[in-house]
Biotite code that builds the C-alpha atoms (Angstrom):
import biotite.structure as struc

atoms = struc.array([
    struc.Atom([-12.347, -6.353, -15.937], chain_id="A", res_id=1, res_name="MET", atom_name="CA", element="C"),
    struc.Atom([-8.560, -4.848, -16.181], chain_id="A", res_id=2, res_name="ASN", atom_name="CA", element="C"),
    struc.Atom([-9.075, -2.767, -13.675], chain_id="A", res_id=3, res_name="ARG", atom_name="CA", element="C"),
    struc.Atom([-10.481, -2.397, -9.945], chain_id="A", res_id=4, res_name="PRO", atom_name="CA", element="C"),
    struc.Atom([-13.503, -2.380, -9.093], chain_id="A", res_id=5, res_name="ILE", atom_name="CA", element="C"),
    struc.Atom([-14.784, 1.335, -7.324], chain_id="A", res_id=6, res_name="THR", atom_name="CA", element="C"),
    struc.Atom([-17.210, 2.308, -4.847], chain_id="A", res_id=7, res_name="THR", atom_name="CA", element="C"),
    struc.Atom([-17.472, 6.086, -4.562], chain_id="A", res_id=8, res_name="LEU", atom_name="CA", element="C"),
    struc.Atom([-18.111, 6.757, -0.727], chain_id="A", res_id=9, res_name="PHE", atom_name="CA", element="C"),
    struc.Atom([-18.790, 10.025, 0.812], chain_id="A", res_id=10, res_name="MET", atom_name="CA", element="C"),
    struc.Atom([-20.698, 12.133, 2.961], chain_id="A", res_id=11, res_name="LEU", atom_name="CA", element="C"),
    struc.Atom([-22.785, 14.639, 1.991], chain_id="A", res_id=12, res_name="MET", atom_name="CA", element="C"),
    struc.Atom([-25.762, 16.896, 3.215], chain_id="A", res_id=13, res_name="SER", atom_name="CA", element="C"),
    struc.Atom([-29.066, 16.298, 1.994], chain_id="A", res_id=14, res_name="VAL", atom_name="CA", element="C"),
    struc.Atom([-28.733, 18.658, -1.109], chain_id="A", res_id=15, res_name="ASP", atom_name="CA", element="C"),
    struc.Atom([-25.812, 17.162, -1.799], chain_id="A", res_id=16, res_name="GLY", atom_name="CA", element="C"),
    struc.Atom([-22.798, 18.994, -0.828], chain_id="A", res_id=17, res_name="LYS", atom_name="CA", element="C"),
    struc.Atom([-19.523, 17.511, 0.381], chain_id="A", res_id=18, res_name="ILE", atom_name="CA", element="C"),
    struc.Atom([-18.144, 20.753, 2.287], chain_id="A", res_id=19, res_name="SER", atom_name="CA", element="C"),
    struc.Atom([-19.900, 23.281, 4.308], chain_id="A", res_id=20, res_name="THR", atom_name="CA", element="C"),
    struc.Atom([-18.907, 26.475, 2.230], chain_id="A", res_id=21, res_name="GLY", atom_name="CA", element="C"),
    struc.Atom([-16.735, 27.525, -0.542], chain_id="A", res_id=22, res_name="ALA", atom_name="CA", element="C"),
    struc.Atom([-13.499, 27.876, 1.053], chain_id="A", res_id=23, res_name="THR", atom_name="CA", element="C"),
    struc.Atom([-11.200, 25.382, 2.325], chain_id="A", res_id=24, res_name="ASP", atom_name="CA", element="C"),
    struc.Atom([-11.311, 26.863, 5.910], chain_id="A", res_id=25, res_name="ASP", atom_name="CA", element="C"),
    struc.Atom([-15.012, 25.401, 6.243], chain_id="A", res_id=26, res_name="LEU", atom_name="CA", element="C"),
    struc.Atom([-14.612, 21.366, 6.046], chain_id="A", res_id=27, res_name="ASP", atom_name="CA", element="C"),
    struc.Atom([-17.059, 19.111, 7.213], chain_id="A", res_id=28, res_name="VAL", atom_name="CA", element="C"),
    struc.Atom([-14.813, 17.060, 9.153], chain_id="A", res_id=29, res_name="ASP", atom_name="CA", element="C"),
    struc.Atom([-14.125, 20.346, 11.108], chain_id="A", res_id=30, res_name="LYS", atom_name="CA", element="C"),
    struc.Atom([-17.611, 21.851, 10.912], chain_id="A", res_id=31, res_name="ASP", atom_name="CA", element="C"),
    struc.Atom([-20.164, 18.843, 11.653], chain_id="A", res_id=32, res_name="PHE", atom_name="CA", element="C"),
    struc.Atom([-19.498, 17.794, 15.060], chain_id="A", res_id=33, res_name="PRO", atom_name="CA", element="C"),
    struc.Atom([-19.705, 21.594, 16.376], chain_id="A", res_id=34, res_name="GLN", atom_name="CA", element="C"),
    struc.Atom([-23.446, 21.676, 15.012], chain_id="A", res_id=35, res_name="ILE", atom_name="CA", element="C"),
    struc.Atom([-26.441, 20.383, 17.086], chain_id="A", res_id=36, res_name="ALA", atom_name="CA", element="C"),
    struc.Atom([-28.546, 17.866, 15.661], chain_id="A", res_id=37, res_name="GLY", atom_name="CA", element="C"),
    struc.Atom([-25.642, 17.095, 12.792], chain_id="A", res_id=38, res_name="VAL", atom_name="CA", element="C"),
    struc.Atom([-22.370, 16.252, 15.079], chain_id="A", res_id=39, res_name="GLY", atom_name="CA", element="C"),
    struc.Atom([-24.638, 13.695, 17.578], chain_id="A", res_id=40, res_name="GLU", atom_name="CA", element="C"),
    struc.Atom([-24.399, 10.798, 14.396], chain_id="A", res_id=41, res_name="GLY", atom_name="CA", element="C"),
    struc.Atom([-21.164, 11.890, 12.693], chain_id="A", res_id=42, res_name="LEU", atom_name="CA", element="C"),
    struc.Atom([-18.993, 8.910, 14.214], chain_id="A", res_id=43, res_name="HIS", atom_name="CA", element="C"),
    struc.Atom([-21.733, 6.393, 12.101], chain_id="A", res_id=44, res_name="GLN", atom_name="CA", element="C"),
    struc.Atom([-19.894, 7.583, 9.053], chain_id="A", res_id=45, res_name="TYR", atom_name="CA", element="C"),
    struc.Atom([-16.256, 6.771, 10.419], chain_id="A", res_id=46, res_name="TYR", atom_name="CA", element="C"),
    struc.Atom([-17.455, 3.835, 11.278], chain_id="A", res_id=47, res_name="GLU", atom_name="CA", element="C"),
    struc.Atom([-18.620, 2.941, 8.296], chain_id="A", res_id=48, res_name="ILE", atom_name="CA", element="C"),
    struc.Atom([-15.352, 4.118, 6.407], chain_id="A", res_id=49, res_name="GLU", atom_name="CA", element="C"),
    struc.Atom([-13.384, 1.626, 8.631], chain_id="A", res_id=50, res_name="GLN", atom_name="CA", element="C"),
    struc.Atom([-15.177, -1.568, 6.424], chain_id="A", res_id=51, res_name="THR", atom_name="CA", element="C"),
    struc.Atom([-14.649, 0.240, 2.891], chain_id="A", res_id=52, res_name="THR", atom_name="CA", element="C"),
    struc.Atom([-11.837, -1.375, 0.620], chain_id="A", res_id=53, res_name="ASP", atom_name="CA", element="C"),
    struc.Atom([-7.770, -1.588, 1.801], chain_id="A", res_id=54, res_name="LEU", atom_name="CA", element="C"),
    struc.Atom([-7.181, 0.552, -1.261], chain_id="A", res_id=55, res_name="TRP", atom_name="CA", element="C"),
    struc.Atom([-8.451, 4.410, -0.980], chain_id="A", res_id=56, res_name="THR", atom_name="CA", element="C"),
    struc.Atom([-8.285, 6.614, -3.954], chain_id="A", res_id=57, res_name="PHE", atom_name="CA", element="C"),
    struc.Atom([-7.946, 10.629, -2.203], chain_id="A", res_id=58, res_name="ASN", atom_name="CA", element="C"),
    struc.Atom([-7.069, 13.735, -3.956], chain_id="A", res_id=59, res_name="SER", atom_name="CA", element="C"),
    struc.Atom([-4.122, 15.910, -2.790], chain_id="A", res_id=60, res_name="GLY", atom_name="CA", element="C"),
    struc.Atom([-6.443, 19.091, -2.337], chain_id="A", res_id=61, res_name="ARG", atom_name="CA", element="C"),
    struc.Atom([-8.600, 17.531, 0.137], chain_id="A", res_id=62, res_name="VAL", atom_name="CA", element="C"),
    struc.Atom([-5.637, 15.787, 1.997], chain_id="A", res_id=63, res_name="GLN", atom_name="CA", element="C"),
    struc.Atom([-3.673, 18.921, 2.297], chain_id="A", res_id=64, res_name="ALA", atom_name="CA", element="C"),
    struc.Atom([-7.161, 20.594, 3.758], chain_id="A", res_id=65, res_name="LYS", atom_name="CA", element="C"),
    struc.Atom([-7.506, 18.417, 6.627], chain_id="A", res_id=66, res_name="ILE", atom_name="CA", element="C"),
    struc.Atom([-3.703, 18.970, 7.696], chain_id="A", res_id=67, res_name="GLY", atom_name="CA", element="C"),
    struc.Atom([-1.597, 16.006, 6.077], chain_id="A", res_id=68, res_name="VAL", atom_name="CA", element="C"),
    struc.Atom([1.472, 18.289, 5.012], chain_id="A", res_id=69, res_name="ASN", atom_name="CA", element="C"),
    struc.Atom([1.805, 19.401, 8.977], chain_id="A", res_id=70, res_name="THR", atom_name="CA", element="C"),
    struc.Atom([0.860, 16.254, 10.769], chain_id="A", res_id=71, res_name="LYS", atom_name="CA", element="C"),
    struc.Atom([3.221, 14.044, 12.617], chain_id="A", res_id=72, res_name="LYS", atom_name="CA", element="C"),
    struc.Atom([4.172, 10.988, 11.178], chain_id="A", res_id=73, res_name="THR", atom_name="CA", element="C"),
    struc.Atom([1.675, 7.646, 11.994], chain_id="A", res_id=74, res_name="PRO", atom_name="CA", element="C"),
    struc.Atom([1.718, 4.343, 12.496], chain_id="A", res_id=75, res_name="ASP", atom_name="CA", element="C"),
    struc.Atom([1.376, 2.401, 10.006], chain_id="A", res_id=76, res_name="ARG", atom_name="CA", element="C"),
    struc.Atom([-2.107, 0.914, 8.774], chain_id="A", res_id=77, res_name="THR", atom_name="CA", element="C"),
    struc.Atom([-3.141, -2.141, 6.338], chain_id="A", res_id=78, res_name="PRO", atom_name="CA", element="C"),
    struc.Atom([-4.903, 0.412, 4.260], chain_id="A", res_id=79, res_name="VAL", atom_name="CA", element="C"),
    struc.Atom([-3.254, 1.228, 0.566], chain_id="A", res_id=80, res_name="SER", atom_name="CA", element="C"),
    struc.Atom([-3.545, 4.662, -0.044], chain_id="A", res_id=81, res_name="PHE", atom_name="CA", element="C"),
    struc.Atom([-3.780, 6.318, -3.798], chain_id="A", res_id=82, res_name="VAL", atom_name="CA", element="C"),
    struc.Atom([-3.343, 10.284, -3.793], chain_id="A", res_id=83, res_name="VAL", atom_name="CA", element="C"),
    struc.Atom([-3.481, 12.121, -7.113], chain_id="A", res_id=84, res_name="ILE", atom_name="CA", element="C"),
    struc.Atom([-1.722, 15.296, -6.777], chain_id="A", res_id=85, res_name="ASP", atom_name="CA", element="C"),
    struc.Atom([0.336, 18.256, -8.875], chain_id="A", res_id=86, res_name="ASN", atom_name="CA", element="C"),
    struc.Atom([0.558, 20.731, -5.998], chain_id="A", res_id=87, res_name="ARG", atom_name="CA", element="C"),
    struc.Atom([-1.278, 20.654, -3.060], chain_id="A", res_id=88, res_name="HIS", atom_name="CA", element="C"),
    struc.Atom([1.205, 18.294, -0.724], chain_id="A", res_id=89, res_name="LEU", atom_name="CA", element="C"),
    struc.Atom([4.371, 18.896, -0.062], chain_id="A", res_id=90, res_name="ASN", atom_name="CA", element="C"),
    struc.Atom([7.203, 16.511, 0.984], chain_id="A", res_id=91, res_name="GLU", atom_name="CA", element="C"),
    struc.Atom([6.003, 16.037, 4.845], chain_id="A", res_id=92, res_name="ASN", atom_name="CA", element="C"),
    struc.Atom([2.803, 15.122, 3.550], chain_id="A", res_id=93, res_name="GLY", atom_name="CA", element="C"),
    struc.Atom([4.084, 13.016, 1.296], chain_id="A", res_id=94, res_name="ILE", atom_name="CA", element="C"),
    struc.Atom([6.175, 11.009, 4.509], chain_id="A", res_id=95, res_name="ARG", atom_name="CA", element="C"),
    struc.Atom([3.291, 10.703, 6.217], chain_id="A", res_id=96, res_name="TYR", atom_name="CA", element="C"),
    struc.Atom([1.111, 9.023, 4.059], chain_id="A", res_id=97, res_name="PHE", atom_name="CA", element="C"),
    struc.Atom([4.283, 6.641, 3.158], chain_id="A", res_id=98, res_name="CYS", atom_name="CA", element="C"),
    struc.Atom([4.209, 6.029, 7.120], chain_id="A", res_id=99, res_name="SER", atom_name="CA", element="C"),
    struc.Atom([0.578, 5.632, 7.030], chain_id="A", res_id=100, res_name="LEU", atom_name="CA", element="C"),
    struc.Atom([0.541, 3.054, 3.658], chain_id="A", res_id=101, res_name="SER", atom_name="CA", element="C"),
    struc.Atom([0.449, -0.141, 3.283], chain_id="A", res_id=102, res_name="LYS", atom_name="CA", element="C"),
    struc.Atom([1.624, 0.910, -0.008], chain_id="A", res_id=103, res_name="LYS", atom_name="CA", element="C"),
    struc.Atom([1.457, 4.696, -1.056], chain_id="A", res_id=104, res_name="PHE", atom_name="CA", element="C"),
    struc.Atom([0.664, 5.707, -4.657], chain_id="A", res_id=105, res_name="VAL", atom_name="CA", element="C"),
    struc.Atom([1.060, 9.007, -6.032], chain_id="A", res_id=106, res_name="LEU", atom_name="CA", element="C"),
    struc.Atom([-0.232, 10.198, -9.558], chain_id="A", res_id=107, res_name="ILE", atom_name="CA", element="C"),
    struc.Atom([0.994, 13.273, -11.140], chain_id="A", res_id=108, res_name="THR", atom_name="CA", element="C"),
    struc.Atom([1.826, 15.482, -13.722], chain_id="A", res_id=109, res_name="SER", atom_name="CA", element="C"),
    struc.Atom([3.953, 17.543, -12.280], chain_id="A", res_id=110, res_name="ASN", atom_name="CA", element="C"),
    struc.Atom([7.738, 16.519, -12.443], chain_id="A", res_id=111, res_name="THR", atom_name="CA", element="C"),
    struc.Atom([9.134, 18.936, -10.098], chain_id="A", res_id=112, res_name="LYS", atom_name="CA", element="C"),
    struc.Atom([6.534, 17.532, -7.847], chain_id="A", res_id=113, res_name="HIS", atom_name="CA", element="C"),
    struc.Atom([8.198, 17.232, -3.918], chain_id="A", res_id=114, res_name="PRO", atom_name="CA", element="C"),
    struc.Atom([7.386, 13.300, -4.014], chain_id="A", res_id=115, res_name="ALA", atom_name="CA", element="C"),
    struc.Atom([10.256, 12.542, -6.481], chain_id="A", res_id=116, res_name="PHE", atom_name="CA", element="C"),
    struc.Atom([12.869, 13.361, -3.327], chain_id="A", res_id=117, res_name="ASN", atom_name="CA", element="C"),
    struc.Atom([11.148, 11.163, -1.313], chain_id="A", res_id=118, res_name="VAL", atom_name="CA", element="C"),
    struc.Atom([12.226, 7.306, -1.592], chain_id="A", res_id=119, res_name="GLU", atom_name="CA", element="C"),
    struc.Atom([10.477, 4.834, 0.469], chain_id="A", res_id=120, res_name="GLU", atom_name="CA", element="C"),
    struc.Atom([10.103, 0.856, -0.057], chain_id="A", res_id=121, res_name="ASP", atom_name="CA", element="C"),
    struc.Atom([6.560, 1.229, -0.027], chain_id="A", res_id=122, res_name="ASN", atom_name="CA", element="C"),
    struc.Atom([6.263, 4.439, -2.793], chain_id="A", res_id=123, res_name="PHE", atom_name="CA", element="C"),
    struc.Atom([5.664, 4.300, -6.050], chain_id="A", res_id=124, res_name="TYR", atom_name="CA", element="C"),
    struc.Atom([4.691, 7.381, -8.846], chain_id="A", res_id=125, res_name="ILE", atom_name="CA", element="C"),
    struc.Atom([2.732, 6.888, -11.558], chain_id="A", res_id=126, res_name="ILE", atom_name="CA", element="C"),
    struc.Atom([3.425, 9.901, -13.943], chain_id="A", res_id=127, res_name="TYR", atom_name="CA", element="C"),
    struc.Atom([0.835, 11.250, -16.278], chain_id="A", res_id=128, res_name="GLN", atom_name="CA", element="C"),
    struc.Atom([1.782, 13.893, -18.987], chain_id="A", res_id=129, res_name="LYS", atom_name="CA", element="C"),
    struc.Atom([-1.707, 14.528, -19.510], chain_id="A", res_id=130, res_name="GLU", atom_name="CA", element="C"),
    struc.Atom([-4.250, 13.019, -16.212], chain_id="A", res_id=131, res_name="LEU", atom_name="CA", element="C"),
    struc.Atom([-6.136, 9.506, -17.511], chain_id="A", res_id=132, res_name="SER", atom_name="CA", element="C"),
    struc.Atom([-7.759, 7.749, -14.638], chain_id="A", res_id=133, res_name="LEU", atom_name="CA", element="C"),
    struc.Atom([-8.930, 5.142, -16.422], chain_id="A", res_id=134, res_name="ARG", atom_name="CA", element="C"),
    struc.Atom([-4.953, 4.458, -17.574], chain_id="A", res_id=135, res_name="ASN", atom_name="CA", element="C"),
    struc.Atom([-4.208, 4.977, -13.829], chain_id="A", res_id=136, res_name="ALA", atom_name="CA", element="C"),
    struc.Atom([-6.625, 2.118, -12.626], chain_id="A", res_id=137, res_name="LEU", atom_name="CA", element="C"),
    struc.Atom([-5.603, -0.017, -14.942], chain_id="A", res_id=138, res_name="ILE", atom_name="CA", element="C"),
    struc.Atom([-1.764, -0.181, -13.898], chain_id="A", res_id=139, res_name="LYS", atom_name="CA", element="C"),
    struc.Atom([-3.041, 0.104, -10.394], chain_id="A", res_id=140, res_name="LEU", atom_name="CA", element="C"),
    struc.Atom([-4.338, -3.151, -10.725], chain_id="A", res_id=141, res_name="LYS", atom_name="CA", element="C"),
    struc.Atom([-1.877, -4.808, -13.537], chain_id="A", res_id=142, res_name="SER", atom_name="CA", element="C"),
    struc.Atom([1.344, -3.587, -11.116], chain_id="A", res_id=143, res_name="GLU", atom_name="CA", element="C"),
    struc.Atom([0.414, -3.210, -8.087], chain_id="A", res_id=144, res_name="TYR", atom_name="CA", element="C"),
    struc.Atom([-2.342, -6.020, -7.029], chain_id="A", res_id=145, res_name="GLY", atom_name="CA", element="C"),
    struc.Atom([-5.234, -3.308, -6.596], chain_id="A", res_id=146, res_name="CYS", atom_name="CA", element="C"),
    struc.Atom([-8.606, -5.132, -6.659], chain_id="A", res_id=147, res_name="GLU", atom_name="CA", element="C"),
    struc.Atom([-11.265, -3.249, -5.134], chain_id="A", res_id=148, res_name="ARG", atom_name="CA", element="C"),
    struc.Atom([-10.793, 0.820, -4.206], chain_id="A", res_id=149, res_name="ILE", atom_name="CA", element="C"),
    struc.Atom([-12.987, 3.505, -2.607], chain_id="A", res_id=150, res_name="THR", atom_name="CA", element="C"),
    struc.Atom([-12.816, 6.392, -4.458], chain_id="A", res_id=151, res_name="ILE", atom_name="CA", element="C"),
    struc.Atom([-12.892, 9.699, -1.881], chain_id="A", res_id=152, res_name="GLN", atom_name="CA", element="C"),
    struc.Atom([-12.261, 12.742, -3.858], chain_id="A", res_id=153, res_name="THR", atom_name="CA", element="C"),
    struc.Atom([-13.604, 15.925, -4.780], chain_id="A", res_id=154, res_name="GLY", atom_name="CA", element="C"),
    struc.Atom([-16.216, 16.787, -6.636], chain_id="A", res_id=155, res_name="GLY", atom_name="CA", element="C"),
    struc.Atom([-14.083, 17.608, -9.861], chain_id="A", res_id=156, res_name="THR", atom_name="CA", element="C"),
    struc.Atom([-12.659, 14.385, -9.686], chain_id="A", res_id=157, res_name="LEU", atom_name="CA", element="C"),
    struc.Atom([-15.504, 12.375, -8.798], chain_id="A", res_id=158, res_name="ASN", atom_name="CA", element="C"),
    struc.Atom([-17.002, 14.316, -11.864], chain_id="A", res_id=159, res_name="GLY", atom_name="CA", element="C"),
    struc.Atom([-14.061, 12.890, -14.057], chain_id="A", res_id=160, res_name="LEU", atom_name="CA", element="C"),
    struc.Atom([-14.744, 9.410, -12.494], chain_id="A", res_id=161, res_name="PHE", atom_name="CA", element="C"),
    struc.Atom([-18.592, 9.821, -13.859], chain_id="A", res_id=162, res_name="LEU", atom_name="CA", element="C"),
    struc.Atom([-17.897, 10.579, -16.812], chain_id="A", res_id=163, res_name="ARG", atom_name="CA", element="C"),
    struc.Atom([-15.718, 8.007, -18.021], chain_id="A", res_id=164, res_name="GLU", atom_name="CA", element="C"),
    struc.Atom([-17.684, 5.018, -16.467], chain_id="A", res_id=165, res_name="LYS", atom_name="CA", element="C"),
    struc.Atom([-15.601, 4.586, -13.722], chain_id="A", res_id=166, res_name="LEU", atom_name="CA", element="C"),
    struc.Atom([-17.871, 3.755, -10.944], chain_id="A", res_id=167, res_name="PHE", atom_name="CA", element="C"),
    struc.Atom([-19.639, 0.541, -10.145], chain_id="A", res_id=168, res_name="ASP", atom_name="CA", element="C"),
    struc.Atom([-20.744, 1.189, -7.070], chain_id="A", res_id=169, res_name="TYR", atom_name="CA", element="C"),
    struc.Atom([-22.116, 4.318, -5.106], chain_id="A", res_id=170, res_name="VAL", atom_name="CA", element="C"),
    struc.Atom([-22.013, 4.199, -1.247], chain_id="A", res_id=171, res_name="ASP", atom_name="CA", element="C"),
    struc.Atom([-23.201, 8.084, 0.229], chain_id="A", res_id=172, res_name="ILE", atom_name="CA", element="C"),
    struc.Atom([-24.326, 8.147, 3.684], chain_id="A", res_id=173, res_name="VAL", atom_name="CA", element="C"),
    struc.Atom([-26.330, 11.219, 4.005], chain_id="A", res_id=174, res_name="VAL", atom_name="CA", element="C"),
    struc.Atom([-26.172, 13.640, 7.072], chain_id="A", res_id=175, res_name="ALA", atom_name="CA", element="C"),
    struc.Atom([-29.328, 15.291, 8.165], chain_id="A", res_id=176, res_name="PRO", atom_name="CA", element="C"),
    struc.Atom([-28.621, 19.175, 6.875], chain_id="A", res_id=177, res_name="VAL", atom_name="CA", element="C"),
    struc.Atom([-29.289, 21.207, 4.378], chain_id="A", res_id=178, res_name="LEU", atom_name="CA", element="C"),
    struc.Atom([-26.004, 23.655, 3.202], chain_id="A", res_id=179, res_name="VAL", atom_name="CA", element="C"),
    struc.Atom([-26.744, 25.455, 0.201], chain_id="A", res_id=180, res_name="GLY", atom_name="CA", element="C"),
    struc.Atom([-24.491, 27.806, -1.992], chain_id="A", res_id=181, res_name="GLY", atom_name="CA", element="C"),
    struc.Atom([-23.893, 27.503, -6.021], chain_id="A", res_id=182, res_name="LYS", atom_name="CA", element="C"),
    struc.Atom([-20.194, 27.372, -5.284], chain_id="A", res_id=183, res_name="ASP", atom_name="CA", element="C"),
    struc.Atom([-19.876, 24.842, -2.690], chain_id="A", res_id=184, res_name="THR", atom_name="CA", element="C"),
    struc.Atom([-18.565, 21.014, -3.961], chain_id="A", res_id=185, res_name="ALA", atom_name="CA", element="C"),
    struc.Atom([-21.340, 18.651, -3.849], chain_id="A", res_id=186, res_name="THR", atom_name="CA", element="C"),
    struc.Atom([-21.245, 14.761, -4.488], chain_id="A", res_id=187, res_name="LEU", atom_name="CA", element="C"),
    struc.Atom([-20.570, 15.478, -8.502], chain_id="A", res_id=188, res_name="ILE", atom_name="CA", element="C"),
    struc.Atom([-19.099, 18.267, -10.135], chain_id="A", res_id=189, res_name="ASP", atom_name="CA", element="C"),
    struc.Atom([-16.955, 19.279, -13.178], chain_id="A", res_id=190, res_name="GLY", atom_name="CA", element="C"),
    struc.Atom([-18.226, 20.073, -16.586], chain_id="A", res_id=191, res_name="LYS", atom_name="CA", element="C"),
    struc.Atom([-22.258, 20.339, -17.011], chain_id="A", res_id=192, res_name="SER", atom_name="CA", element="C"),
    struc.Atom([-24.157, 18.326, -20.049], chain_id="A", res_id=193, res_name="LEU", atom_name="CA", element="C"),
    struc.Atom([-25.520, 20.989, -22.766], chain_id="A", res_id=194, res_name="PHE", atom_name="CA", element="C"),
    struc.Atom([-26.906, 18.450, -25.141], chain_id="A", res_id=195, res_name="THR", atom_name="CA", element="C"),
    struc.Atom([-29.551, 15.502, -25.198], chain_id="A", res_id=196, res_name="GLN", atom_name="CA", element="C"),
    struc.Atom([-26.620, 13.404, -27.033], chain_id="A", res_id=197, res_name="LYS", atom_name="CA", element="C"),
    struc.Atom([-24.723, 13.564, -24.009], chain_id="A", res_id=198, res_name="GLU", atom_name="CA", element="C"),
    struc.Atom([-27.464, 11.889, -21.655], chain_id="A", res_id=199, res_name="LEU", atom_name="CA", element="C"),
    struc.Atom([-25.352, 8.762, -21.909], chain_id="A", res_id=200, res_name="PRO", atom_name="CA", element="C"),
    struc.Atom([-22.722, 10.402, -19.665], chain_id="A", res_id=201, res_name="LYS", atom_name="CA", element="C"),
    struc.Atom([-25.029, 10.037, -16.957], chain_id="A", res_id=202, res_name="LEU", atom_name="CA", element="C"),
    struc.Atom([-24.789, 7.124, -13.886], chain_id="A", res_id=203, res_name="GLY", atom_name="CA", element="C"),
    struc.Atom([-27.798, 5.323, -13.917], chain_id="A", res_id=204, res_name="VAL", atom_name="CA", element="C"),
    struc.Atom([-28.189, 3.596, -10.834], chain_id="A", res_id=205, res_name="LEU", atom_name="CA", element="C"),
    struc.Atom([-30.159, 0.283, -8.951], chain_id="A", res_id=206, res_name="LYS", atom_name="CA", element="C"),
    struc.Atom([-30.762, 0.529, -5.037], chain_id="A", res_id=207, res_name="LEU", atom_name="CA", element="C"),
    struc.Atom([-29.285, -2.086, -3.123], chain_id="A", res_id=208, res_name="GLN", atom_name="CA", element="C"),
    struc.Atom([-30.059, -1.007, 0.464], chain_id="A", res_id=209, res_name="GLU", atom_name="CA", element="C"),
    struc.Atom([-31.453, 1.957, 2.215], chain_id="A", res_id=210, res_name="CYS", atom_name="CA", element="C"),
    struc.Atom([-30.160, 1.659, 5.914], chain_id="A", res_id=211, res_name="VAL", atom_name="CA", element="C"),
    struc.Atom([-31.785, 4.232, 8.337], chain_id="A", res_id=212, res_name="ILE", atom_name="CA", element="C"),
    struc.Atom([-29.385, 5.188, 10.952], chain_id="A", res_id=213, res_name="LEU", atom_name="CA", element="C"),
    struc.Atom([-29.178, 6.834, 14.413], chain_id="A", res_id=214, res_name="GLU", atom_name="CA", element="C"),
    struc.Atom([-29.582, 10.628, 14.776], chain_id="A", res_id=215, res_name="ASN", atom_name="CA", element="C"),
    struc.Atom([-31.641, 11.364, 11.357], chain_id="A", res_id=216, res_name="SER", atom_name="CA", element="C"),
    struc.Atom([-28.882, 10.068, 9.334], chain_id="A", res_id=217, res_name="TYR", atom_name="CA", element="C"),
    struc.Atom([-29.396, 7.616, 6.170], chain_id="A", res_id=218, res_name="LEU", atom_name="CA", element="C"),
    struc.Atom([-27.024, 5.048, 4.534], chain_id="A", res_id=219, res_name="ARG", atom_name="CA", element="C"),
    struc.Atom([-27.543, 4.834, 0.691], chain_id="A", res_id=220, res_name="LEU", atom_name="CA", element="C"),
    struc.Atom([-25.739, 1.995, -1.549], chain_id="A", res_id=221, res_name="ARG", atom_name="CA", element="C"),
    struc.Atom([-26.345, 1.696, -4.852], chain_id="A", res_id=222, res_name="TYR", atom_name="CA", element="C"),
    struc.Atom([-24.955, -0.424, -7.946], chain_id="A", res_id=223, res_name="GLU", atom_name="CA", element="C"),
    struc.Atom([-23.919, 1.829, -11.390], chain_id="A", res_id=224, res_name="VAL", atom_name="CA", element="C"),
    struc.Atom([-25.542, 0.006, -13.915], chain_id="A", res_id=225, res_name="ILE", atom_name="CA", element="C"),
    struc.Atom([-25.004, 2.429, -17.001], chain_id="A", res_id=226, res_name="HIS", atom_name="CA", element="C"),
])
C-alpha cells in the first residue's frame, strides 16, 4: 500500500452524532462531562485514545473549536499531528501544534495561511491547490514516514475519506445518549447518494470486536472490507 493504514476513531452518540448541537459553542468534550449518566463513563474514550496510532489526522475547525488558538505552549508528545486547515487556525494555533508534535504537518489550499509565517524544525506544509486526501496520505507515507494514522476529523471530512475509499478500520466509542437534530454533525456527513449506481461508494464493514464498557458505553471495532 502506497499510503498509511487508516483508522477512523471517534466518540459518538447512539444516534451517530459527534456533537451535542449545530453550533461550535456545543461540543461533546465540553458538554458530555456535565450530563448525568454520560459524564461518568467518558474517561474510557480518552483512555482508549491514548492507545491509538502515533500519527493522528485532525481538522483545523475542530481544533479551533477546542481552543488551540488561545492555548499556552504545551509539552512535546511522541505523537505526530496532521491538520487540514484553510482558515480556522491562527499563528498561535500553529505554534501550539509545533510544540505538541513530534512532527506537525499542515495540509492547506490557502497561500495566505498564517502557517507560512512559522518556521520550526518539526513543521511541514503540504500545499494543495485542490484538496486530494489520497495524495496527501501518499505524501505522508513517502516523505514523512507515516505508516499508520488515526483519523479524527469532522463529519464532512470523514465523508470525503469514505467516498474516496480511504478508511481501512473503524473504531467507535458509543456514548449512552441520544442527541438528535438534522443539522447536528454525524460520524459521516458530506454529500448523500442519489442513485443505485453510487452504492459502491458505501463502506461495508466486518465486525472485529464489540466491547461492553462501564457506564453503558460500547466500543465497536470494524475492518472496512470494501
